[in-house]
C-alpha positions in Angstrom: 0.7 -7.0 -29.4 -2.3 -5.6 -31.4 -4.6 -3.1 -29.9 -8.1 -4.0 -28.8 -11.0 -1.7 -29.7 -14.4 -1.4 -28.1 -16.6 1.1 -29.9 -14.5 4.3 -29.9 -12.2 3.0 -27.1 -8.7 1.7 -28.2 -6.7 -0.2 -25.6 -3.0 -0.4 -26.3 0.0 -1.7 -24.3 2.6 0.9 -23.3 6.0 0.5 -21.7 7.5 3.0 -19.1 10.2 3.7 -21.6 7.7 5.4 -23.9 8.1 8.8 -22.2 5.5 10.7 -24.4 2.7 8.2 -23.7 3.9 8.0 -20.1 3.6 11.7 -19.7 0.0 11.6 -21.0 -1.0 8.7 -18.8 0.6 10.4 -15.7 -1.2 13.7 -16.4 -4.6 11.9 -16.6 -3.9 9.8 -13.5 -2.9 12.9 -11.6 -6.1 14.8 -12.6 -8.1 11.8 -11.5 -6.3 11.7 -8.1 -6.9 15.5 -7.5 -10.5 15.0 -8.3 -11.1 11.9 -6.3 -8.8 12.6 -3.3 -8.5 16.4 -3.1 -6.8 16.2 0.3 -3.9 14.2 -0.9 -0.8 15.3 -3.0 -0.3 12.9 -5.9 3.1 11.3 -6.4 5.4 13.2 -8.8 6.1 12.0 -12.3 9.6 10.8 -11.6 8.5 8.7 -8.6 5.8 7.1 -10.6 8.2 6.3 -13.4 10.5 4.7 -11.0 7.8 2.4 -9.4 6.7 1.3 -12.8 10.3 0.5 -13.9 11.0 -1.3 -10.6 8.1 -3.6 -9.6 8.2 -5.4 -6.2 10.8 -8.2 -5.8 10.1 -11.0 -8.2 7.2 -9.3 -9.9 6.6 -8.1 -13.4 4.3 -5.5 -14.8 2.2 -5.0 -17.9 0.6 -1.6 -18.5 -2.3 -0.6 -20.9 -3.8 2.7 -21.8 -7.2 3.5 -23.2 -7.5 6.2 -25.8 -10.5 7.9 -27.3 -10.0 10.0 -30.5 -6.3 9.8 -29.8 -6.2 11.1 -26.4 -5.5 9.1 -23.1 -8.7 8.4 -21.4 -7.6 5.9 -18.8 -5.1 3.1 -18.0 -4.8 -0.2 -16.2 -1.7 -1.6 -14.6 -1.1 -5.3 -14.1 1.3 -6.4 -11.4 2.2 -10.1 -11.4 4.0 -12.0 -8.6 6.6 -14.4 -9.9 8.0 -16.1 -6.8 4.8 -16.9 -4.9 1.1 -16.4 -5.4 1.6 -17.0 -9.1 -2.1 -17.3 -9.6 -2.6 -13.7 -8.8 -2.7 -10.5 -10.7 -2.9 -7.2 -8.7 -4.6 -4.6 -10.8 -4.7 -0.8 -10.5 -6.7 1.3 -12.9 -8.3 4.8 -13.5 -10.4 6.6 -15.9 -9.9 10.3 -16.8 -12.5 12.5 -15.1 -13.8 13.7 -18.4 -14.2 10.3 -19.9 -16.2 8.5 -17.2 -19.4 6.6 -17.9 -18.4 6.2 -21.5 -17.3 2.6 -21.6 -13.6 3.4 -21.0 -13.4 1.5 -17.6 -15.3 -1.5 -19.1 -12.9 -1.7 -22.1 -9.9 -1.7 -19.8 -11.5 -4.4 -17.7 -12.3 -6.6 -20.7 -8.8 -6.3 -21.9 -7.5 -7.4 -18.5 -9.8 -10.4 -18.5 -8.5 -11.3 -22.0 -4.9 -11.0 -21.0 -4.6 -12.7 -17.6 -5.3 -16.2 -18.7 -2.6 -15.8 -21.3 -0.3 -15.0 -18.4 -1.4 -18.1 -16.5 -3.3 -16.0 -13.9 -6.6 -17.2 -12.4 -7.4 -14.5 -9.8 -7.6 -10.8 -10.1 -7.5 -8.5 -7.1 -8.0 -4.7 -7.2 -8.1 -2.3 -4.2 -10.8 0.5 -4.5 -10.7 3.5 -2.3 -14.0 4.9 -1.0 -13.9 8.2 1.0 -16.2 8.3 4.0 -17.2 11.9 3.5 -18.7 11.9 0.0 -22.3 11.5 -1.1 -23.2 9.6 -3.3 -20.5 7.0 -2.6 -17.6 6.5 -5.0 -18.3 4.9 -8.3 -15.5 2.3 -8.1 -17.3 -0.3 -5.9 -20.4 0.1 -7.9 -18.5 -0.6 -11.2 -16.7 -3.6 -9.7 -20.0 -5.2 -8.6 -21.5 -4.4 -12.0 -18.8 -6.4 -13.9 -19.1 -9.4 -11.6 -16.4 -8.8 -9.0 -17.0 -9.6 -5.4 -15.7 -7.8 -2.4 -13.4 -10.2 -0.5 -12.3 -7.9 2.2 -12.9 -4.2 3.4 -10.2 -2.3 5.2 -11.1 0.8 7.2 -8.9 3.8 6.6 -8.1 5.9 9.6 -6.1 9.1 10.2 -4.2 10.4 13.2 -3.9 14.2 13.1 -0.7 15.1 15.0 -1.8 18.5 16.2 -4.5 16.8 18.2 -2.1 14.4 19.9 -1.8 14.8 23.6 1.9 14.3 24.2 1.3 13.7 28.0 -1.1 10.9 27.4 1.3 9.3 24.8 4.1 9.6 27.3 2.1 7.8 29.9 1.0 5.1 27.5 4.7 4.6 26.5 5.8 4.3 30.2 3.1 1.7 30.8 4.4 -0.2 27.8 7.9 -0.2 29.0 6.9 -1.5 32.4 5.7 -4.7 30.6 8.7 -4.9 28.3 11.6 -5.9 30.5 14.2 -7.6 28.5 13.6 -5.7 25.3 15.1 -2.7 23.6 14.2 -0.6 20.5 16.3 -0.2 17.4 15.5 2.6 14.9 16.6 3.3 11.3 15.4 4.9 8.1 15.5 3.5 4.5 14.4 4.5 1.1 15.9 8.0 0.3 18.4 7.7 3.0 19.9 4.2 2.4 19.2 0.5 3.1 18.0 -1.3 6.1 21.0 -2.4 8.2 22.1 -5.8 7.1 21.9 -7.3 10.6 18.2 -6.7 10.6 17.3 -8.2 7.2 16.8 -11.9 8.3 14.6 -11.0 11.2 12.5 -8.7 9.1 12.1 -11.4 6.4 10.7 -13.7 9.1 8.3 -11.1 10.4 6.9 -10.5 6.9 5.9 -14.1 6.8 4.2 -13.7 10.1 2.3 -10.7 8.8 1.1 -12.8 5.8 0.0 -15.6 8.2 -1.6 -13.6 11.0 -3.2 -10.5 9.4 -6.8 -11.0 8.3 -7.2 -11.5 4.6 -11.0 -12.0 4.5 -11.8 -14.1 1.4 -8.8 -13.0 -0.6 -6.9 -16.0 -2.2 -3.5 -14.9 -0.9 -0.9 -17.4 0.3 1.9 -16.7 2.7 5.2 -16.1 1.2 8.4 -17.9 2.2 11.1 -15.9 4.1 13.2 -14.1 1.6 15.9 -11.6 2.8 16.3 -10.4 -0.7 12.8 -9.1 -0.8 13.7 -6.8 2.1 16.8 -5.5 0.3 14.8 -5.1 -3.0 12.1 -3.1 -1.3 14.8 -0.7 0.1 16.0 -0.3 -3.5 12.5 0.3 -4.9 11.7 2.9 -2.2 15.1 4.7 -2.6 14.8 4.9 -6.3 11.3 6.5 -6.0 12.3 8.8 -3.1 10.1 7.1 -0.6 11.4 7.3 2.9 10.5 4.7 5.6 11.0 5.2 9.3 11.4 1.9 11.2 11.3 0.9 14.8 12.1 -2.6 15.7 11.8 -4.2 19.3 14.7 -6.4 20.0 14.7 -9.3 22.5 17.9 -8.7 24.3 18.6 -12.3 25.3 18.2 -13.7 21.7 19.3 -10.5 19.8 16.3 -10.9 17.5 13.9 -8.3 16.4 10.6 -9.6 17.4 8.3 -6.6 16.7 8.4 -4.1 13.9 6.5 -1.1 12.6 7.1 1.5 9.9 5.8 4.8 8.7 6.5 5.9 5.1 6.5 9.4 3.6 6.4 10.3 -0.1 8.6 12.9 -1.7 5.4 14.7 -2.9 4.3 15.4 0.6 6.6 14.6 3.6 3.8 15.8 5.9 1.5 12.9 5.1 2.7 9.7 6.6 1.4 6.2 5.9 1.5 3.7 8.8 2.7 0.5 7.2 3.7 -2.8 8.8 3.0 -3.5 12.5 3.8 -7.1 13.4 4.8 -8.9 16.6 6.3 -12.5 16.7 3.7 -14.8 18.3 6.2 -15.9 21.1 6.5 -12.4 22.3 2.8 -11.2 22.4 0.9 -10.1 25.4 3.6 -7.5 26.4 2.2 -4.6 24.4 5.2 -4.7 22.1 3.1 -3.5 19.1 1.9 -0.5 20.9 5.4 0.2 22.2 6.8 0.0 18.7 4.1 2.3 17.2 4.5 4.9 20.0 8.3 4.9 19.7 8.2 5.0 15.9 5.7 7.9 15.9 8.1 10.0 18.1 11.0 9.0 15.8 9.1 9.9 12.6 8.3 13.3 14.0 12.0 13.9 14.5 13.0 12.6 11.1 10.1 14.5 9.4 9.6 17.7 11.4 6.7 18.7 9.1 4.7 15.5 9.6 1.1 16.5 10.3 -0.9 13.3 9.9 -0.5 9.5 9.7 -2.9 7.3 7.8 -3.4 3.6 8.2 -5.7 0.8 6.9 -6.9 -2.3 8.9 -9.1 -5.0 7.9 -12.5 -4.3 9.4 -12.3 -7.7 11.2 -8.9 -6.9 12.8 -10.4 -5.8 16.1 -7.1 -5.9 18.0 -5.2 -3.5 15.8 -8.2 -1.2 15.4 -8.5 -0.9 19.2 -4.8 0.0 19.4 -5.2 2.6 16.6 -8.3 4.1 18.2 -6.4 4.4 21.5 -3.7 6.3 19.6 -6.4 8.8 18.3 -7.0 7.5 14.8 -10.4 8.1 13.4 -12.2 6.9 10.3 -11.5 8.7 7.1 -12.6 6.1 4.4 -12.5 2.6 3.4 -10.6 0.4 0.9 -12.5 -2.4 -0.8 -10.5 -5.4 -2.0 -12.5 -6.8 -4.9 -11.6 -10.2 -6.4 -12.6 -12.2 -9.4 -11.8 -15.8 -10.4 -11.1 -16.0 -14.1 
């Protein structure tokens, strides 16, 4: 595919197998991450390589770099669902710190708008992080608005600092949860770097992922619920394991039926095992009202601290309209750290 030029910016497609260009793209991305998020450790080169080579189950990826005078100035990554939501393109992009406000971001955006109709995509979604402690606010949301994108949903990013956790309070909360959870038990496992999710859990988890799509707030995002797909659970294990990402899981099993009806996970990256990401928390509708979500999160936090002894904080994002989950997280000591704006554009 020919390159596309905008003034002095040249936008070219690259493939993860191009190690030389990949090294340059990674170096620029890492510098941007360290500048924009100085309290986080960027993923290492090998992990990024693995994630690019192994898109999510049923997805494909296309990757473009912007160069100025022969040096990498930014990149955009297009991730394309192939089994459901085939109208969507999930886009990630960055501009090198020294090349901002020089038309690089706009050149990458324009190339994206040219390419997506060729791929049959009609909706673009990009997640833009905005730290709460910076002034002036991050440039990303302003850029998205300037090029005609609209914010379809905002998530509030919160952190729980484990050196501030009152273990006695958590123990009392957990005891209260168990009083309401007669007939249930917990199951725990890790995946990613340590091996796959146990096969006996896979079908239940694939059903709960659909519930997450259906029940979690999506604002105005044009996202459709997926069909249950056990292979997606297995493929996610493989992707995490290849990239060195470890997930700690706790499921709540309904003893009478043998089904996992609540599930939560915390992930850690190989670049910083002390910084956890609270991922999925979902409860089957037929088993709500028993505090199973809080039970799962408390049990999983205790489990994660055993698996990752150096764990010092856990970060999570919730849609700002998800009052129920926000209330649970605030009870557990999470406090606001930033926001993630989900911008969308119809093409």
